[in-house]
N, C-alpha and C positions, 0 to 999 in steps of 0.2 A: 898467547899460544905460541904463537912464532917470533921471534924476534931479529930484525937484521940490522947488526949496528954501525954505527958509522963509517966505522973504518972498511963495509965494502957497500953505503950509501955514495962517499965521494968519488966513488970507482966506478965513472958510466959503463964500463964495457961490464963488469959486474951485474952493476944492479936493472941494467935493465935487462938482464936477461930473469930477473926476477919477479915473476906476474902475480897479480892479486884480482880474484872479480866475485862480485857481491850482486846475486839475485833478486830476479822482482816474485818471482812466483809464477808470473805471468810467459816466462822467454824472452825477458829484456833481463839488462844488467847493469852495472857500471863494473869499469874494468881499465887498471892500466898499469905500469911498472913499478917498483919499489920508491923511484923519487919522483913520479908522475910525469915520468914523459914516455909518450907513447911510443910503440915501435910497431904495431899492427893496424892496418884499416879496422880492425876490430875493437879496438881499444876506443873507451869515450867512458864517458859520467852517467851521459844519459842515452841508450840504448835501447830503443823499447818495441815492442812486439805489437801493430797497432792492426787494429780493424778497417781501418781505412785511410789511407791503401794497404792492404795486407800485405801485413811481413814485419823485417825488424829493420830499425831505421836506427841510426847514430845522430841522433838528434843536436845534444851536446856533448861534443866533443871534449872539454876541456874550461877551466877557470885557470885565464894569468890572475894569477894574487900577486901583492907587492904589500910592503907596511911602510907606510912614512913617515919620518919622525927627523925633527930639526933637520930640515930640509933638505935631509937624505932619501933614499928609496931603496930599499931591498928588496930586491923581486925573489921571488920561492918558485915561482915555474922551471922546470926546463923540456925545453924542446930541442928537437934534431931538424937544424939545415944543411944544406952540401957543404959539409967538409967544415964547419962548427957546431957548435951545442948554443943556444943561447935562447932565454937568460942561463945563467949557471945555477939555478936556486937549488940545486945538489947538493951543493959546496955547506947550506947550512940546517941538511939535513941530521939531525942527530940521530935517528932509527926509523925502521918503519917498524908495525908492530901489528898482528892478524890476531884476531881472537874475535870476538863477535861481531866487529865488523873492521875492516882495514883501515889504519891512521898513518897519519906521516908527519914525525914530532919535528921542529923546526931549531937549534938555538941561534941567535943575532946579539953576540954580547952575553948581558946578564937575563934576556928574553929568551921568554921556552915557548913556542907557540905548535900546539899538536891541532891537526887538522884531519878527523873522522869523515867518512862514509859511511851513509847509508842509502841502498837502494830501497824503497819502501814496498814492504808488500801486498800484493792486491794491487798497485799503482804503480804506472808509469810516469814516477817519481822519485829524484835524487834530493837527499837531504844533503848538503856539504858542511860540517859543524869547524866552528875555528875557537880556541879555548884556548885563552894566553894562562899556562899552568905557572909560568914564575915571573915576575918583570914586576916595578911598579909604573913604569910607561904610560900613556895610551897615545900610541898610534894610532893613524889611519889606515885603514884596511883597504884596502881594492883592489875590486873584484871587477875583471873583463872578461867574458864568456866569449869561447870561440864557437862556432856554432859551423856545423856540418852537412844536416838535411839530407842526408842520403842513403840508399841501401846498404846495407853494412860488405855488400860484397863488391860497394863501388867507391871510387875518389870522386870528390871534384874539386873543379876549382873555378874561377874568379867567370862570372857570368851575367850574362845584363838581365837576366830571370826575377832575380832576388828582387823582394820586397825590402829596402833596407829601414822602413819608419818601423819608429816603438812605437808604441802608446801606453801612457801611465797607468797604473795600477797600486794597491793598497800598497805601500813599502814594497814599488815593484814595477817593474814594465809587461808588456804583452806583446808578441811579435807573431806575425807568422808569417815567414817569409817565400814561400812558395804554394801558389795558388794548388788547391788538393789534398796540401798538409796538414795535420792539426797546427792550432798554435800554439808556442811556447811562453807560461808564465815563467816569469822569474821574478823572484821574490825573497825579499830579508825578514827577520822575526821581529827586528825595531828600525824605525825611521832612516833609512838612507838616503843620497842621496845620488841621482842617477845621474850623469854628462854623457848625454846623447854624442856619437862620434863615431858613425859609419866605417868600419874599413878592414877591408882586405889582409889578411897576415897567409905569404906565399911560402910553396916551396918547404912546409913542415915534412921531415923525412923517416919512415918507417923502416925500418932497416930489417925488420922479420919477413915485408913483404919482396926488399930485395933480393935476400936470401933463398925466398921462394920463388923467385921468377916471378913477379907480379908487378904490376907499376907500384911505386911506392912512392910520391910525390901527392901531397895536395895544400888546397887553397882553402883556407877557412874563415869564414866571416863572423866579426861582430859591431853590436849594436853601440854599444858603448860601456862606460865604466861606473861600477856603485861603488861609492864612498861609503864610511861612517866609522863611527869610533871603535876598536877593541881594545876593549881593558878585563884585569882580570876577577872574575869574579860573574860575568855578560858576557857567553857567548853567542856569537855573532852565527847565526845558521841562513846558507845560502841555500834556497829551494828552487828548483827548475821541474818542471812539470806539464803536458798534455790537458793539465786541468787547474783550476783556482785551488790552490792548497791550505787556506784556514792558518789555524790557528797553529805555526812551525814548532813550538817546545812542546805542545798536547802531541801532534803528529810524531817528534823526537820520542819525546815520552814514551806513548804506544809500542813504536819500534822495537824501543833498547827492550820493554818488556818482553813483545814476543818473542825477542833470540833470546832470552835468560828463560825465559818456560820451555824454549826450543831444547836449550841446553840441559836444564835440570831433568826432562824426557829422556836425554841418552842416555840411561844405564848400562856403565860398562864396570868393573872394577880397574881397569886400564883408561885412565884419563886418556890416553892419545886413541883409545878407539872411541869413545863418547865425543871427540872433536871427528874423528872420521866419521861419525852418525852423522852431526851435526851438520858437518859439511853437506852432507849427502843430501839433504833436504833442496840442494841448491840444485836436483835435478828433476823436480817435482814439480810442476807446473799447471795450470788452467790455460789452455789455450783460450783462441780468438773466439771459439765457438762454445767453450765454457764449458769443454769435456776436461776433466783429471788426466793428466798425460805427464809423460817423460822426455827431457829433452836429451838427446844420447849423448850430446858433449860442447863443450864452448871451449872457443866462440862460435864456431861456423856450422855445427851440425843441428839439425831439426826434430821433430819427432820418429823416430824410425822403429817398425813393429820391431822386428826382432833384436834389437839392443833392447826396448822395455822390455819382452817376456825375461832375458837372461838378468836383466837388474833390478826388477822388480823384488825378488823377494831380500837382496841386501837393501834399497834403498826405503823398505816400505815392509816388509813384514818380520821382518827382525832387526828393525831400529825404532819400533814404534808407533809405526803410520798404516795399520790394518786397514781403517777404512779408508785410505786414500787410496790403497792398493786395492782393494776390495772396487773403486769407486774404477779405475785404470781397466782391471779386466775388464767390468761390463759395457765401461767403452767401447775395448778391442772386443769381445764377442758380438755387440751389435754391430760391428764391421764386418764380421768374417761373411766371404764369398765365393764358393762355389772351390769349397773346400780348403782356403787361403786365407792370411788374415794380409791386410793392408801392410808392407815393407816399409814404406814411405808415404808421410803425410805431410804435404806443400804448405809449407805455413805464407805463401804469396799467393794462393788458393784456397780451389776448394778438391784440387785431384787428389787423389790414391791411387797410389802404384801397388799392382801387385806382383810384385817383382822376385819374391824368393818364396823357393822350396819348405823353408824349417822354421819361419817366425810361426805359424800355425804348430808346429810340433812342439816347437819351444814353448807354445800358452799349457802343452799337457805339464810340462816340469814345473811352469811358474803356479800349475793346480797342485803339484805336488808338496812343491813348496808352500804353497799356500796351508795345504790341511797339515803339514809337519810344524807347522808355527802355529797351529790351534787354531785353523781357521776354521767358517761355519760350513761346514757338510753342505747343510738344507742350503744356505747362499749358494754353491755351488750348481746344486740340482738344480734349484729355481733359476738361476741367471746366468750361468754358464753351461750348463750340460746340454744344451740345443743347438751350441755351435760349437761346442767338443763332439756331439753326434753328428753333425754335419760334416766335418772334418775328416772323420773319419771313414762316412759311407763314401761324399766323394770320392776318394781315395780309392779305399777295396773296390766304387763301381765305373773306375776309368772318368771321372770325369773334372778330372783337376786338368788345369791346361798346360802341356809342354812336362804331364807326370805320368806314369804309370810301370807297374808290377810286371814281372817276371815268372816265368814257370817257379822259378826258385821262392821267389817272395821278396825279391831286395824290388824295392823301390826306385824308379831309374828318374831322372830330372836333366832337359835341356838338351843341348847340342853345343858345337861344339863354338858357336858364336855368342853365347849365352851366359850371364854369372849369377846363378842362383843359391846358389850356397853363400856363406861369409865370407868366403872367400873370393869378394868381388867385385877387386880395382880392374880395372881397365886401362892401356896404353898405348899409344898412339892409333888407338882406335878399334882396339882386341884385348880381347879378356888377357890377363898376364898370367893368372892361374886356372885357363878351364879344367873345370872338372865335371865336365857332362857324366854321366853314366849313370851308376852307383855310389854314391858318394859313402865313403864309411861312415861320416856323423849325420849325414841324413836316413841313413838305415837304424842303426842305433838309436833316434831320437825315433823313430816311425816304429821300431818297437816296441821302444817304452811307451809313447802311446799307444798302440794297440791295449798293453798291458795294464795301463792305468785305466782307459776306456772300460777293458774289459771288469774292472773292478765298480767302476762306479753303474753301469750298463744292468749291472747280475740282478736288480730287483726292479729294473724299470724297462728294461727290452730283453728280455734272456734272448732270443733269435739275435739279437744285433752282437750283443755279447757274445757268444757259440759263435759268429761270426768272425771275430775281432780278433777271439781267443785260437781259433782257428788258422788264419794269418799269420801272429806272433808264431803260431806252431811251426807252419813252413817255414819262414823267414830263418829262426834259429837252429831249425834243422841243414841249413845249409850256409848261413852267416859265415860262419869260420873255414868251410870250405870253400867261400868263393873267397875272401879277403883275406887269407890265412897266409902272408909271407915267408917262406921256409927259408930265403937267402937271411933272413933278417933276425929271425923269430919275433915277428910283430905282425899287424895287419897293417896293408898295400890301405891307399888312401884313396883310392879310387879304380873301382873296377868297369871295363866298358869293351866297345868293340875292338880297341888295342890290346885288350887282356888287363893285368894288372899293374897300376902304377906304383912302382914301390918306392915312390919319395917319401922320407919318414918327415912325417908332419903330425902336428899334436891335433889332430883330430880326431885319430884313434883313441883317445883318454875317455870320450865320452863311451866308449863301449865299455868302462869300467866305471865311471864315475853318474852316470842316470839309474837311478833307483831300479830299473829292468837290467840287467845284463844276461848277456848270450855268451858269457868268457865260463871258464871254469875259474879257478884259484892260479891255475899253473899257467896256464894263458895270460891272466891278468896280472902276473909277478913280470914273465915274460914281457909283455909291454910296457910295466912301471918301468922297467930295467931299460930297454931303449930309449925309453924317452928321455928318462932320467941323464941316460949317458952322453943323449944326441939334444937334445932341448930344454933340457932346464938350465935356470939364468934364477940369480936371487932376484930379481925384476920380472919373471915369469916364464913364457914358453918362446923357444922362439919356434918361427912357422914353415922352418925348413931346415933340414939336419947341414951343419957346415962343410960334411964332406962330398954334398952335392952339387954340379958344378952350374947349377943356375942360386946357389947361395949367394945371397946380397948385403952385409954387413952395416952397410952406410946408406943413408937418409938423405939426402940432398940433390938441390938443384934446382929443375923447375917441375911442375904437376905429370908431366909425364916420367920423369926420371925416377921421383919419391914412389910413384903409383908402380912404377916398376917396380924396386924394392917392399911394396907395404907387405906383402905377404910371400917373400920370398930372404925369408933370415929375419925381421925384427920382430922383436920379444913384445909380446903379450900378456900387462897383468892381468885381465880378468880371465888366462885360462888357468893360472896358479890357483883358481877356486876350484875347479875341478881337476888340475892334478894333483889335491892336495888332497877331495875328497876321495877321490881312485886311491890315491898312500893309504888312506886310513883304513879305505875298504877292505884291502888286500893282507896288510900287514899283519903279522904276530906277533909282534911287541907293539903295541896301539900307543902307548907309552911315550914311547922310543921316537915313534915315528912323527907323534904332534911335538913334540922338545925338535926335532928336527927341523919341520915346515915353521915353528916360531921364531926361528934362529936364523939359518937360510934365507927366508920370506921375509927378514925384519922390514928391509927396505920398502916394502908395499904393505904390510901390515901395521907396522907399528912407526911408520916416520912417513912425512913427508919431501918429496923433495927438496933441495937447497937452492935448486934455480927452479927456472920455468914454473909451473903452477904450483906457488908457495903454499898451499895448505888442500889439497886436493892430491888426485893419481893422475899421469893422464894416461893417452892416448896407447902410445908406444917407448919401448925402448930401443938403443939399435943392436943390433946382433951380438958384437964384439965386445969385450971387455975395452972399457968405463961403461958402456952401456949408458947414452946419451938420450934420459927424454926429449921424445920428437911428439909430433901431430898436435892433438889439442889439449891445452892446458888441463883440463879435468873431463874427464869421460865417465860419464852414465858404470856401464858394467865393468870398469876399473876399481872405482868406486865401492862398489857394489859386492863385488865377487872378495874384496879384500874383509867386510863388513863381517862378510858372511863366514868367510872362512874364519876370522875370528871366532866366530858365533861356533864352527866345526872343531876350533879347537881348546875350546873352554868345557864342553862336552864330554862326558864319559859314558 
């Protein structure tokens, strides 16, 4: 589906900016660059989401591979060390390809060898397959595993606690480097010879971590070398797992067939959209507790309530995964507390963080999208209605922490020291975009939730339905009066004790895109005009108008510098879905609007980045052209909203 040719792969500066990821449905993954040279501490061949200890860990970092023939050894691996790349296996790379799985093809003279990586779904297992595509020789394949065995956010150094001894297994070895960590089983599909040779590899550098202001050098441990013959027609499969793996050919065949079926189920006239739907599956997981859930982004994000509610329609309902989507909604409904859904499910503990005012409100929109996609109303009423009812009632009764309704029906939340909306970045110990008070999208979501609930409750609780409808009427009567920014002819971003915040931000677009709106057509068009003029880019919407003195077009430096720019001008692709829906809602010429969106937003609708995450849509882009991709290489709501907007553009 994606092919990176030799001329790009032999250029380390270019090739190391092109990253791939292959996930296992548990929150774990395999990931690296197009030439297999790690540039992040998050890269690894077996990154596992473990139950004990709980969390995500880089177990197998990489494989140092080489071919030995006629006394000459050809190293296929590439690593970055201080001041040098070694070995320089990228010089042999013919191409990188991303289809059902990532693969790197190497050419050495007349010999062509393809290396394919498969993270096995539902297991903490990775398969690395070596196939001789061309060539009549029978070289020795050497495989030296390099182990990290540490949390994904940390780095390791040579230490006295590692236990270097490995033990024989059928066609492989077992090693348990640290007490309290699971063992690593390594095996090949055919008989191989293992040469014990415990050693540390020092000072491997991760260039992306250096650029991000973090520690960037690591020592990796190898227990020894596997050797076996590679020949045409007899692929070598190397497996690494936290459990014994069994028949590797059968396991590879089963995983390949699963992927073929997954792609076949992704229906769309556009092959590019079919691939987008295929890759959207990588965010759907079963976590350590067995619950269906969503990973917000790779590599470092976990399970976030807000992101899950926003991403679920695109990932599940519009990609042929309704049952999984139902499981996710039911799981979150069971976690509702005092009018809120958890915003964060800690993967390293059982902690749930109820620090978001909008996750529970987005839940109503998710239910609306589910029903729009022909979901079961019976399922909603039986499994979700109790949580929806509790959310509405808790808000109406003033039982939601740090939230309350004023006399005009506006929902206020937080204070100057909190960040309860999606613009929640902190830098230097304080909120970057303090939006306490009545935030425009929070009130748009609250109104939509009230109307949605009014419809659902009409036949089961008429009194509460009327109460919700009355609260919606009060809010609708005052919303425009309180939020309208007459200077710019659009909506203010926040209303609080300081008055109206006239910062032109994308949050006002939700007052149009949500199913129930409080604006008339003229007001909608005024808002669209301002958003389009100040915020629209081919990659999504800016988070702040460039005319604002606080506008920051760059995303660089350490964590505080990056977080300071996070919502101060960065472009977020997921917002394009709601902009597109809003534009279509008020457009006189809807066909013309669809064509404009198809062409203008093509970079995130029908194409993948040619660098960064090469088969996904990233978290964000920089504010100024050429809009460089930044943040996570694969973001759930970015991909999901691209799927959903493509769906909207195909409808009449």
